BALOBA-1460 file (C-alpha; in Angstrom, 3 decimals):
// residues 233
<rec num="1" residu="m" x="24.618" y="-4.030" z="15.614"/>
<rec num="2" residu="n" x="24.302" y="-4.783" z="11.796"/>
<rec num="3" residu="s" x="21.019" y="-4.514" z="10.104"/>
<rec num="4" residu="i" x="20.772" y="-8.160" z="9.566"/>
<rec num="5" residu="a" x="21.192" y="-8.994" z="13.192"/>
<rec num="6" residu="c" x="18.723" y="-6.244" z="14.071"/>
<rec num="7" residu="l" x="15.923" y="-7.927" z="11.792"/>
<rec num="8" residu="a" x="16.893" y="-11.377" z="13.224"/>
<rec num="9" residu="l" x="16.466" y="-10.263" z="16.783"/>
<rec num="10" residu="a" x="13.430" y="-8.129" z="15.997"/>
<rec num="11" residu="s" x="11.835" y="-11.108" z="14.532"/>
<rec num="12" residu="a" x="12.888" y="-13.308" z="17.343"/>
<rec num="13" residu="a" x="11.165" y="-10.954" z="19.735"/>
<rec num="14" residu="f" x="7.941" y="-10.721" z="17.847"/>
<rec num="15" residu="v" x="7.447" y="-14.446" z="17.339"/>
<rec num="16" residu="g" x="8.616" y="-15.174" z="20.864"/>
<rec num="17" residu="t" x="6.474" y="-12.488" z="22.764"/>
<rec num="18" residu="h" x="3.365" y="-13.413" z="20.680"/>
<rec num="19" residu="l" x="3.865" y="-17.134" z="21.535"/>
<rec num="20" residu="l" x="4.551" y="-16.595" z="25.089"/>
<rec num="21" residu="l" x="1.900" y="-14.125" z="25.715"/>
<rec num="22" residu="s" x="-0.954" y="-15.956" z="23.693"/>
<rec num="23" residu="h" x="-0.190" y="-19.156" z="25.497"/>
<rec num="24" residu="p" x="1.882" y="-20.010" z="28.699"/>
<rec num="25" residu="l" x="1.769" y="-16.488" z="30.302"/>
<rec num="26" residu="r" x="-1.716" y="-15.465" z="29.072"/>
<rec num="27" residu="p" x="-3.733" y="-17.092" z="32.010"/>
<rec num="28" residu="g" x="-1.565" y="-15.691" z="34.921"/>
<rec num="29" residu="l" x="-1.125" y="-12.222" z="33.455"/>
<rec num="30" residu="a" x="-4.896" y="-12.143" z="32.225"/>
<rec num="31" residu="q" x="-5.973" y="-12.875" z="35.801"/>
<rec num="32" residu="k" x="-3.488" y="-10.339" z="37.378"/>
<rec num="33" residu="l" x="-4.280" y="-7.532" z="35.246"/>
<rec num="34" residu="g" x="-7.778" y="-8.417" z="34.002"/>
<rec num="35" residu="e" x="-8.629" y="-9.248" z="30.237"/>
<rec num="36" residu="r" x="-8.970" y="-5.553" z="29.043"/>
<rec num="37" residu="a" x="-5.541" y="-4.416" z="30.430"/>
<rec num="38" residu="f" x="-4.007" y="-7.733" z="29.339"/>
<rec num="39" residu="g" x="-5.126" y="-7.142" z="25.794"/>
<rec num="40" residu="g" x="-3.742" y="-3.786" z="25.809"/>
<rec num="41" residu="l" x="-0.476" y="-5.043" z="26.941"/>
<rec num="42" residu="y" x="-0.510" y="-7.603" z="24.289"/>
<rec num="43" residu="s" x="-1.423" y="-5.356" z="21.641"/>
<rec num="44" residu="l" x="1.323" y="-2.735" z="22.596"/>
<rec num="45" residu="i" x="4.243" y="-5.432" z="22.590"/>
<rec num="46" residu="a" x="2.878" y="-6.757" z="19.198"/>
<rec num="47" residu="f" x="2.865" y="-3.214" z="17.829"/>
<rec num="48" residu="l" x="6.466" y="-2.427" z="19.221"/>
<rec num="49" residu="t" x="8.021" y="-5.669" z="18.058"/>
<rec num="50" residu="l" x="6.474" y="-5.519" z="14.768"/>
<rec num="51" residu="g" x="7.315" y="-1.914" z="14.339"/>
<rec num="52" residu="l" x="10.972" y="-2.796" z="15.136"/>
<rec num="53" residu="m" x="10.820" y="-5.684" z="12.546"/>
<rec num="54" residu="i" x="9.773" y="-3.190" z="9.826"/>
<rec num="55" residu="y" x="12.342" y="-0.760" z="10.647"/>
<rec num="56" residu="c" x="15.108" y="-3.307" z="10.645"/>
<rec num="57" residu="w" x="13.714" y="-4.854" z="7.427"/>
<rec num="58" residu="r" x="14.011" y="-1.397" z="5.671"/>
<rec num="59" residu="s" x="17.547" y="-1.229" z="6.572"/>
<rec num="60" residu="v" x="18.743" y="-4.383" z="4.999"/>
<rec num="61" residu="d" x="20.008" y="-4.445" z="1.591"/>
<rec num="62" residu="d" x="17.491" y="-6.601" z="-0.657"/>
<rec num="63" residu="s" x="19.671" y="-6.511" z="-3.864"/>
<rec num="64" residu="v" x="21.552" y="-9.924" z="-3.597"/>
<rec num="65" residu="p" x="19.039" y="-12.917" z="-3.347"/>
<rec num="66" residu="y" x="20.712" y="-16.312" z="-2.946"/>
<rec num="67" residu="w" x="17.988" y="-17.548" z="-5.506"/>
<rec num="68" residu="i" x="15.179" y="-16.280" z="-7.553"/>
<rec num="69" residu="a" x="12.366" y="-18.762" z="-8.650"/>
<rec num="70" residu="p" x="11.944" y="-19.637" z="-12.359"/>
<rec num="71" residu="l" x="9.472" y="-17.757" z="-14.424"/>
<rec num="72" residu="w" x="7.182" y="-20.870" z="-14.532"/>
<rec num="73" residu="w" x="6.495" y="-20.791" z="-10.888"/>
<rec num="74" residu="w" x="5.623" y="-17.278" z="-10.498"/>
<rec num="75" residu="p" x="1.908" y="-17.666" z="-11.657"/>
<rec num="76" residu="i" x="1.453" y="-20.715" z="-9.502"/>
<rec num="77" residu="a" x="2.795" y="-18.850" z="-6.518"/>
<rec num="78" residu="s" x="0.289" y="-16.062" z="-7.358"/>
<rec num="79" residu="a" x="-2.639" y="-18.744" z="-7.239"/>
<rec num="80" residu="i" x="-1.553" y="-19.977" z="-4.188"/>
<rec num="81" residu="m" x="-1.644" y="-16.500" z="-2.561"/>
<rec num="82" residu="l" x="-4.978" y="-15.987" z="-3.931"/>
<rec num="83" residu="f" x="-6.137" y="-19.415" z="-2.175"/>
<rec num="84" residu="a" x="-4.302" y="-17.887" z="1.103"/>
<rec num="85" residu="l" x="-6.160" y="-14.668" z="1.142"/>
<rec num="86" residu="i" x="-9.459" y="-16.442" z="0.798"/>
<rec num="87" residu="l" x="-8.539" y="-18.550" z="3.854"/>
<rec num="88" residu="l" x="-7.828" y="-15.277" z="5.672"/>
<rec num="89" residu="v" x="-10.987" y="-13.753" z="5.067"/>
<rec num="90" residu="g" x="-12.807" y="-16.836" z="5.669"/>
<rec num="91" residu="s" x="-11.142" y="-17.054" z="9.008"/>
<rec num="92" residu="l" x="-12.798" y="-13.925" z="10.200"/>
<rec num="93" residu="i" x="-16.366" y="-15.261" z="10.132"/>
<rec num="94" residu="k" x="-17.560" y="-17.233" z="12.974"/>
<rec num="95" residu="n" x="-14.168" y="-18.650" z="13.990"/>
<rec num="96" residu="p" x="-14.346" y="-20.845" z="16.738"/>
<rec num="97" residu="a" x="-10.926" y="-20.355" z="17.924"/>
<rec num="98" residu="f" x="-11.444" y="-16.676" z="18.591"/>
<rec num="99" residu="p" x="-11.373" y="-15.767" z="22.272"/>
<rec num="100" residu="h" x="-14.462" y="-15.039" z="24.036"/>
<rec num="101" residu="p" x="-13.426" y="-13.866" z="27.589"/>
<rec num="102" residu="g" x="-15.948" y="-15.280" z="30.303"/>
<rec num="103" residu="a" x="-18.078" y="-17.171" z="27.680"/>
<rec num="104" residu="k" x="-19.007" y="-20.715" z="28.706"/>
<rec num="105" residu="p" x="-17.899" y="-23.673" z="26.643"/>
<rec num="106" residu="k" x="-20.686" y="-24.604" z="24.102"/>
<rec num="107" residu="a" x="-20.927" y="-26.944" z="21.119"/>
<rec num="108" residu="i" x="-18.992" y="-26.041" z="18.087"/>
<rec num="109" residu="r" x="-21.187" y="-26.027" z="14.838"/>
<rec num="110" residu="p" x="-20.176" y="-28.199" z="11.935"/>
<rec num="111" residu="a" x="-17.091" y="-27.502" z="9.948"/>
<rec num="112" residu="t" x="-17.947" y="-25.584" z="6.731"/>
<rec num="113" residu="g" x="-16.451" y="-23.059" z="4.565"/>
<rec num="114" residu="v" x="-12.769" y="-22.422" z="4.937"/>
<rec num="115" residu="f" x="-12.939" y="-24.442" z="8.355"/>
<rec num="116" residu="a" x="-14.000" y="-27.610" z="6.407"/>
<rec num="117" residu="i" x="-10.632" y="-27.103" z="4.587"/>
<rec num="118" residu="t" x="-8.602" y="-26.569" z="7.669"/>
<rec num="119" residu="r" x="-9.453" y="-25.672" z="11.316"/>
<rec num="120" residu="h" x="-6.820" y="-23.268" z="11.080"/>
<rec num="121" residu="p" x="-7.549" y="-21.019" z="8.040"/>
<rec num="122" residu="m" x="-5.866" y="-18.005" z="9.372"/>
<rec num="123" residu="n" x="-2.553" y="-19.516" z="10.357"/>
<rec num="124" residu="w" x="-2.543" y="-21.394" z="6.994"/>
<rec num="125" residu="s" x="-2.935" y="-18.214" z="5.217"/>
<rec num="126" residu="f" x="0.194" y="-16.871" z="6.829"/>
<rec num="127" residu="m" x="2.022" y="-20.228" z="6.570"/>
<rec num="128" residu="l" x="1.363" y="-20.232" z="2.763"/>
<rec num="129" residu="w" x="2.341" y="-16.572" z="2.625"/>
<rec num="130" residu="a" x="5.847" y="-17.551" z="4.175"/>
<rec num="131" residu="l" x="6.244" y="-20.687" z="2.074"/>
<rec num="132" residu="v" x="5.436" y="-18.720" z="-1.334"/>
<rec num="133" residu="h" x="7.820" y="-15.762" z="-0.578"/>
<rec num="134" residu="l" x="10.550" y="-18.096" z="0.662"/>
<rec num="135" residu="s" x="10.427" y="-20.261" z="-2.555"/>
<rec num="136" residu="l" x="10.317" y="-17.030" z="-4.662"/>
<rec num="137" residu="w" x="13.039" y="-14.700" z="-3.429"/>
<rec num="138" residu="g" x="16.003" y="-15.950" z="-1.359"/>
<rec num="139" residu="s" x="17.416" y="-12.663" z="0.077"/>
<rec num="140" residu="p" x="18.540" y="-12.593" z="3.694"/>
<rec num="141" residu="r" x="15.768" y="-10.337" z="4.903"/>
<rec num="142" residu="n" x="13.142" y="-12.272" z="3.246"/>
<rec num="143" residu="l" x="14.399" y="-15.647" z="4.527"/>
<rec num="144" residu="i" x="14.265" y="-14.043" z="8.082"/>
<rec num="145" residu="v" x="10.868" y="-12.539" z="8.085"/>
<rec num="146" residu="a" x="9.359" y="-15.188" z="6.241"/>
<rec num="147" residu="s" x="10.872" y="-18.055" z="8.453"/>
<rec num="148" residu="a" x="9.717" y="-16.179" z="11.597"/>
<rec num="149" residu="i" x="6.027" y="-16.013" z="10.159"/>
<rec num="150" residu="l" x="6.112" y="-19.542" z="9.203"/>
<rec num="151" residu="i" x="7.277" y="-20.574" z="12.718"/>
<rec num="152" residu="l" x="4.925" y="-18.337" z="14.470"/>
<rec num="153" residu="a" x="1.843" y="-19.578" z="12.526"/>
<rec num="154" residu="l" x="2.976" y="-23.255" z="12.860"/>
<rec num="155" residu="f" x="3.694" y="-23.440" z="16.468"/>
<rec num="156" residu="g" x="0.690" y="-20.966" z="17.110"/>
<rec num="157" residu="s" x="-1.676" y="-23.608" z="15.555"/>
<rec num="158" residu="v" x="-0.126" y="-26.556" z="17.677"/>
<rec num="159" residu="a" x="-0.438" y="-24.250" z="20.970"/>
<rec num="160" residu="q" x="-3.881" y="-23.110" z="20.102"/>
<rec num="161" residu="d" x="-5.233" y="-26.665" z="19.776"/>
<rec num="162" residu="r" x="-3.554" y="-27.553" z="23.126"/>
<rec num="163" residu="k" x="-5.017" y="-24.325" z="24.865"/>
<rec num="164" residu="k" x="-8.585" y="-24.823" z="23.257"/>
<rec num="165" residu="s" x="-8.524" y="-28.385" z="24.275"/>
<rec num="166" residu="e" x="-7.872" y="-27.436" z="27.932"/>
<rec num="167" residu="r" x="-10.430" y="-24.594" z="27.840"/>
<rec num="168" residu="y" x="-13.336" y="-26.375" z="26.133"/>
<rec num="169" residu="g" x="-12.515" y="-30.022" z="26.856"/>
<rec num="170" residu="e" x="-14.362" y="-32.709" z="24.842"/>
<rec num="171" residu="k" x="-16.175" y="-30.181" z="22.749"/>
<rec num="172" residu="w" x="-12.962" y="-28.743" z="21.116"/>
<rec num="173" residu="r" x="-11.570" y="-32.560" z="20.872"/>
<rec num="174" residu="e" x="-14.691" y="-33.401" z="18.986"/>
<rec num="175" residu="w" x="-13.861" y="-30.287" z="16.659"/>
<rec num="176" residu="q" x="-10.537" y="-31.592" z="16.086"/>
<rec num="177" residu="a" x="-11.697" y="-34.985" z="15.396"/>
<rec num="178" residu="r" x="-14.023" y="-33.850" z="12.642"/>
<rec num="179" residu="t" x="-11.641" y="-31.381" z="11.105"/>
<rec num="180" residu="s" x="-7.851" y="-31.256" z="10.065"/>
<rec num="181" residu="f" x="-4.754" y="-29.419" z="10.462"/>
<rec num="182" residu="m" x="-3.608" y="-29.855" z="6.930"/>
<rec num="183" residu="p" x="-5.679" y="-28.315" z="4.333"/>
<rec num="184" residu="f" x="-8.217" y="-30.806" z="2.548"/>
<rec num="185" residu="g" x="-7.163" y="-33.504" z="5.096"/>
<rec num="186" residu="a" x="-10.576" y="-33.905" z="6.426"/>
<rec num="187" residu="l" x="-12.214" y="-33.848" z="2.929"/>
<rec num="188" residu="f" x="-9.845" y="-36.424" z="1.472"/>
<rec num="189" residu="n" x="-10.609" y="-38.996" z="4.400"/>
<rec num="190" residu="g" x="-14.287" y="-38.366" z="4.227"/>
<rec num="191" residu="k" x="-14.628" y="-36.736" z="7.504"/>
<rec num="192" residu="v" x="-16.237" y="-33.622" z="5.917"/>
<rec num="193" residu="a" x="-18.260" y="-33.504" z="2.712"/>
<rec num="194" residu="w" x="-16.745" y="-31.820" z="-0.209"/>
<rec num="195" residu="r" x="-19.926" y="-29.619" z="-0.538"/>
<rec num="196" residu="a" x="-19.289" y="-28.134" z="3.034"/>
<rec num="197" residu="a" x="-15.966" y="-26.605" z="1.689"/>
<rec num="198" residu="r" x="-17.506" y="-24.013" z="-0.328"/>
<rec num="199" residu="p" x="-16.004" y="-20.748" z="1.132"/>
<rec num="200" residu="g" x="-19.052" y="-18.408" z="0.238"/>
<rec num="201" residu="w" x="-19.328" y="-15.178" z="-1.549"/>
<rec num="202" residu="i" x="-17.659" y="-13.035" z="1.105"/>
<rec num="203" residu="p" x="-14.346" y="-14.791" z="1.501"/>
<rec num="204" residu="l" x="-14.199" y="-15.381" z="-2.383"/>
<rec num="205" residu="l" x="-14.894" y="-11.883" z="-3.507"/>
<rec num="206" residu="a" x="-13.189" y="-10.247" z="-0.721"/>
<rec num="207" residu="g" x="-10.088" y="-12.427" z="-1.129"/>
<rec num="208" residu="l" x="-10.160" y="-11.637" z="-4.799"/>
<rec num="209" residu="v" x="-10.166" y="-7.935" z="-4.315"/>
<rec num="210" residu="l" x="-7.329" y="-8.080" z="-1.667"/>
<rec num="211" residu="w" x="-5.341" y="-10.272" z="-4.151"/>
<rec num="212" residu="l" x="-5.853" y="-7.684" z="-6.954"/>
<rec num="213" residu="a" x="-4.826" y="-4.756" z="-4.813"/>
<rec num="214" residu="i" x="-1.743" y="-6.266" z="-3.539"/>
<rec num="215" residu="t" x="-0.775" y="-7.497" z="-6.904"/>
<rec num="216" residu="w" x="-1.312" y="-4.118" z="-8.324"/>
<rec num="217" residu="y" x="0.588" y="-2.264" z="-5.585"/>
<rec num="218" residu="h" x="3.644" y="-4.617" z="-5.892"/>
<rec num="219" residu="a" x="3.650" y="-4.870" z="-9.662"/>
<rec num="220" residu="p" x="5.550" y="-1.594" z="-10.666"/>
<rec num="221" residu="m" x="9.165" y="-2.792" z="-10.155"/>
<rec num="222" residu="a" x="12.434" y="-2.162" z="-11.933"/>
<rec num="223" residu="s" x="12.978" y="-5.472" z="-13.576"/>
<rec num="224" residu="p" x="10.616" y="-8.149" z="-15.048"/>
<rec num="225" residu="i" x="11.647" y="-10.537" z="-12.275"/>
<rec num="226" residu="g" x="11.211" y="-7.976" z="-9.764"/>
<rec num="227" residu="s" x="7.619" y="-7.225" z="-11.144"/>
<rec num="228" residu="l" x="6.451" y="-10.771" z="-11.175"/>
<rec num="229" residu="g" x="8.105" y="-11.462" z="-7.782"/>
<rec num="230" residu="h" x="6.752" y="-8.698" z="-5.829"/>
<rec num="231" residu="g" x="3.341" y="-8.946" z="-7.522"/>
<rec num="232" residu="i" x="2.203" y="-12.031" z="-5.657"/>
<rec num="233" residu="g" x="1.716" y="-10.122" z="-2.443"/>
């Protein structure tokens, strides 16, 4: 098996097992194994498939991209990555979509911070990462991995809404009605006040620190294009 095929299969395994275990297979397996054992199995499979992705990714030659973005796009892409990291950090704070085994459904608080921007801030951070990397560097391994992450985050968001609607019923459907899937959608149509969308100091500062660290880590590259391209995270 060549390295490209290895990476494609590993990426498909990572995405497929994640979606299957997160949604259609989760109820039956969690009931049979118990939540703790299921969580261990889920983490093990995710770790193994991600590790295989990384191994195959390293074996693929990245020296001949199909395209490289023009120089004017790099700073815009970098700004988008900063926004994505703010969404990512904000999604870790009081996220109503996080699993709470055994907890009874309860009312979901009004949408504020990154959840006023989109009800899927974590998945959108991954989708933005994927879209930015697809736009910047058209190498085979980048196309495979970024496409896999994009598919996982997109379909994971759709499946999550469906699963939470079944789990929480009207409470989740009310949450969907007053938020938006697309970033800024609920703000532009008036469902959420713009003042509610302030991310807060923790997401802003932590997102900025992460962005600076990732940019610094990727900056030393052999060529000016490479330096700019790999500096966006």
